C-alpha angles and dihedrals in degrees: 000000000000109000125224130215114269094027130102111274118260120215128251137171131227131202126204107210093178109205114351137160115260098241094047090050091047088056089054090049091054093047093049091043090057090048091050092050089052090047092240090128136027124245104304131201117202118202118193147148119225133206111248112301139148116221123197119207127206091287092042122121133179088239087082091061104093100191135066126265089248090057090051090049092048090054092039093236116154124203111220126190111219141179099247126107123258135046132278126332140167130239124188146135112313093031118106112219122194125195111190110197093196136155105247117198123214129021108256108356092047092051093046090051090048093053090046090054092049088054089048090053092054093045088051091053090051090050089051087057092051093257130127114226132181144188124246127205090218093070137000116250138062126308136188104207105312094335122095119229105161133044136199130199119154140171128205120207122178091343096308125106130224137171107041139166141338127205124197106231100160110330128150098270094196089082090069089063087068093066143031095251111229086355091290121133124215092015114147118220125208140175137222091246092054090051099045101035096260093295097143135081127208089245090055090048091052091050090052092049092051091049091049093049089052091051102038098041095033093235137150100227120208122184117227136166127242087248091055092052090052095043095046100037103031130244114337108220 
């Protein structure tokens, strides 16, 4: 359950999948989502890096892909339609992606609060890197000035979230010029590394994310492996 400030911390687990293909990771999301719905596992945060891929949410259309199919094939970038909200975004090496498989209470207020807290997590990570981030009404996520650095696109199924957020730590930003990120035109994209002279590792970024989840969601975060989840909780269908 999502914790609230002033209350005793609930527990949650997190899994570091390292670098994993998008479709394989999506399969893990769905399996853990089922296990969370059935209360086999606790709230679970997945952290991962993906090979280059464009994902299109429920509002996503190929009109926001600005390059040809041959260019995508040359760069080996797949376009994948997914269940999350939002439009098109990019994932790739150097970008930290977080998939919180969390029970979300309420229908609208609970979801809005959940998204707000995901933004707060990213803003806290930026602050931990000595950067000042902000929200913008135009689009959910995290911004540094007028440049976007963090992205949010979630789905809620039977009261449990999946998909989540992505934070540009040190990715190849040229990929974003191949799309209209989030369906927005003339939006500049940046990274933490660009803004702080490259003085951050992916490991440090993960540590900051976990600390911020613990603070913002009032959770005691425990790292586990996929194997531990299966061994302790039984087979995840």
